[in-house]
N, C-alpha and C positions, 0 to 999 in steps of 0.2 A: 498595524500588521501589514507586511508587504504582500502585494498581490502579483501573481505572474500569469502569463498567458498559458492556457492549457493546450500544449502542443501548438499546432498551426491553426487552431481555431481562434475566434475572436473573443472567447470566453475567458474571464479571469477568475483565478481561485487563490485563496490565501495560501501562503507557503506552509502553514501547518493545518492539518485536518484532524478531526477527531474520529477514531475508530471505535465502533460499537460492539466489537466481539465480546466485551465484558457485560453487555446488556442481556438480561433474561435469565441466564444461568441454567439453561436447559440441558438435557442429556448430552454428555461429551464436552460441555463447556463450563462445568461447575468450577473447575480450578482457574478458569480465565476470569470469572467474575459473576456476580449474581445481582447486578444493579437493576432495581425496579424503576417504575415510572417516576416516583417522587424524587429519588436520588438522581436519576438521569436528568430530570428537569433542572435540578440545581447545577449539574455539570454543564448542561447546555447553556444555562445562564452565565456561568463563568467563561465559557468559550466565547460567547457573543460579546461579553464585556471586553475580552482580549482581542476581538477582531477575527476569531476563528469561526467562520461561518459554514464550513463544509464538514459534513458528517457522513462517514462511510459505513456501510453495512453489507449484508449478504443474506440471501434467503436461508442458507443452511445454518447461520449462526443461531444456536439454540432452537433449531427447527422452526424458524420464523419468529420466535419470541423477541429477538433483538430488534427486528424491524417494528414489531408492535410497540415495544417500549420506546423506541425512537419516535414513532408516530405520536405516541402520547405526550412525549416530552416537548415536541415542537408544535403541538396543537395550538392554533390561534396565531401562529407566527411563521407560517409556511413561507411567506414572502421575504423573511429575513435570513433564510438558510439555503444552502446548496446541499442537495441530497445525492449521494452516489451509492449504488448498491450493485449486487452481482447475482448472476444466475448461471446455470449449466450443470452444476453438480447435482447428484441424486437428491430429489425431494419427493419421495413417495416410493411405493413398491412396484408400480407398474412398469412395463417395458418402455414406455415413452415418458417416464418421469425423470429422465436424465438426459444430458447432452444438449446440443445446440441446434436440434432440428427445429423447423418452423413450429411444429406442434408444441414442443416443450418450451421454447423461448417465449411464445405468446402467452402460454399458461403461466410461466414463471413471472413474467413481467406483470401480468394482471394480478397475480397473487401478491407481489411486492407492493403494487399500488394500493391494494386493499389494506394490507397490514400497516403500511405507512400512513394511510389516511390522506392520500394526495391523488391528484389527477395527472401528475406528471413527475418524471424522474429527471433530474438535471444530467446525470452521467450514469448510464447503464453499461455494465461491463460483463464480459464473459469470464467466468471464474477460472476456466481452463480451456485448452484446445480440444475440440471434438474431431478426431481423425476419421470418424465413421460418417459424418455428415458433410456433403459437398460445401465448400466455402461459399459458393454462389448461393446456395439455399440459406445459409446462415445470414449472409449480408443482405439478401433481399428481405428476409424476415425483419431484421433490425431496421432496415430502411423504411419498411412499411410502418413500423412502430414510431419512427421519427416523423414520418409524414402524417401520422394520425395524431401527433402532438403528445404522445404518451412518454416519449423519450426526447431529450433535447440534444444530447451528444452520446456517442458510443465509444467504448474502450474495451480493452481486453486485459487479461491478467495471466501471468505465468506462461506466456507464449515463448517459444524459441524464436530465433531470428527468422527462419524460413516460414514459420507459421504466420508471423506478423507481416513479412514482406509479401507473401502470396496473397494475404487478405487485402493489403493495400493495393496491390496490382488489380485484383478483381474489382474493388471499389472504383478504381480509376477507369477500368475497361467499360463498366456498365453505368457509370455515373451515380453510384450509390453512396450513402453516408459512409465516411471512412473513420477508422479508429484515430481519435485525437489523443488518447491516453493509453498507457500501458502500466497497469498496477503490478509492480515487480518487487521482489525481495532484494534489498540492497543495504549493506551495513559494513562497518569496519571489519567484521569477521566473515563477510560474505560479499566479495567484490567481483564475482563472476559477471554481474550485469555489465561491467565496464568492457568486457572483451568483445562482444558483438552487439548486444542490445543497445548500448549507449551510442555507438557510432551510427547505428540504424536510426535511432530516435532523433539524433541531430540532423541526419541527412533527410529524413522523411517528415520531420515536424511532428513527432509523437512525444507528448509530455510524460515524464515518469511520475507516477503516483506511488511513492515508496511505502511499502509495508514492512513492518518489523525492523525499524532502523536500529533497534537495540539487540538484534540477533536473538530473538525469542527470549528476551529478558536477560541474556548473559552479560550485556553491557549496562545493566541497570545500576550497578554498584554493589550488588550483594554477593557476587561470585568472586572469590579470591583464592589465591594459592594457599593450600593447607586448611581451608575452611569448608565445612559441610554446606550443602545447598540449604537455602532458607526453607523452613517448613511450609510456608505459603508461597508458592512459586509455580509458574506455568511449567517449569522444568521438572516439577514433581508429578506432572500430569501425564498419564500414559499416552493420551491422544497427541499431546505436544511432542513427546519423545518420539512418537512414531513418524511425525511429519517434519520435525526439525532436522536440518542437515547436521551431520556430525562435525564437531570441532575439536581438534586436538588440544589437550589441556595446556601444553606448553605454549602453543600459538595463542590461545586465549589469554593466558597469563601475561605474555609479552605485550599484547595489546592493552590489557588492563594496566600494566606498569606504565605505559606511555600515557594512558588516560589519567591515571593517578598523579603523574608528574605535572600534567597540564592543569589538573584540578587545583593543585596547590599553587600553581603559577597564576591562574586566572580567578580563583575564588569561585569557580563554577563546579557543579556536580559532574560526575563522569557521564551520567545520562545526558545532561545538557550538551556536553562537549561532543558526544557521539552523534547526537541529532544534528548539531550545528555543522559538523563535518559533512554529513549527507546533504544538508541544505545548500552547501556551496559547490556541490558537484554539478558538472554539465548535464543538461537535459532534464533536471529535476524541476517539476512544476510545484509539487506539494509533497509533504512528508506526513504520513499518518501517525499520530501519537495516540496512545491509550492510557488509561488510568483506572485503578481499582477504586480510588477515592479522591476526595477534593484536594487533599494535600499533595498527592502525586500529580494530579492534573496541574495544580498551580506551579509546581516545579518545572514540568515539561513545557508549559506555556511560555516560559522565559527563555527557551532555547533559540528563539528567532530574533531577539532584540539586540544582538551583538554578533561579531564575526571573529573567528579564529584568524590569526595572522598567517602569512605564507610559511613562516618558519614552523609554526605550530602544526599546520597542515602537513608539512613535509615530515615532521616527526611521527605523526600518526600513520602516514602512508608507508614510511619505512618499517614501522612495527607490524603493519597489517599486510605487507606485500607477500604474495605467494606465487609459486611457479605456475605458469599458465599451461593449459593443455593444448595439444595440436588442433588447429593450425595457428593458434594465437601466439605461441612462443616464437614461431617462425616469422610471423608478420611483424612482431616487435623488433626483429633484426633489420627491418626495412623502414625504420622510422623517418628516413629522409623523405619518403613519399607516402608513408602510412603513419602519420603522427598520432599521438594520444589525443583523444578529444578534448577540446577546451571550449568554454562558453563563447 
């Protein structure tokens, strides 16, 4: 398994990470998966055998049950794994049970530590930007947790460019821990990350931790022109439909046509090809994969042991290209001094 630097830090992570949103099966996550400790332990075994040592979770996944299941699955082998988890979203009914205030972040981190059964978290990420809490307060709280040894590295998730850049500037101004990772949505049917966040990541040394490289399951190989959605799918889940970005049918089918063509050419599955494409993009440190069962995991684990050719990449990018919004379409006209990011 290839390892890459996590942003500008000295920490290395495997290019594939395992996402635990399918663990627990609590309210709102039943359609994602209902993996318990016994099955999760087997999935962790398979990951470690393949060199996938990083496991990503969040406090809100199944109301904390996903972290508890992960903690049970890694019990006795904490030193073999890298744990990343997230806080910020609402976790309770109280007025301070949400956001990135000092009060909530410390409580959220302590709760994750208890559920995971560990005394430190390798990468702790804010699940979203809190515009009501001063950035200085957020970063001082995270820095305190780093200095206390409860967090080793900090990251963010789903930030816009100015959210991330302002945070990095505050860290530099006050000498605080800085975000070395940005967990972001990026896929062949969701390439907006390239417009601003990717150039920022390369310029500032922030590694992308990519979530949903299969576009909320749309690129898993079960969605085709003229076919109904599979009965068991995240796309049948009301919660997923609510948060998943809309994708025009014809655009999706065009991307699937290109994936199908390359699947025949390479002998790989469309899911493996879609993940492999993301792995080769600039700024990407690791790609989070998920699986409902052992068979699906085994398939996804082989997405990193080969590479698409430049011609194959060009075919996928032509099929998945979309018009940019302003000011990115205007900036693209000045490519002489504003080139597309490259590794």
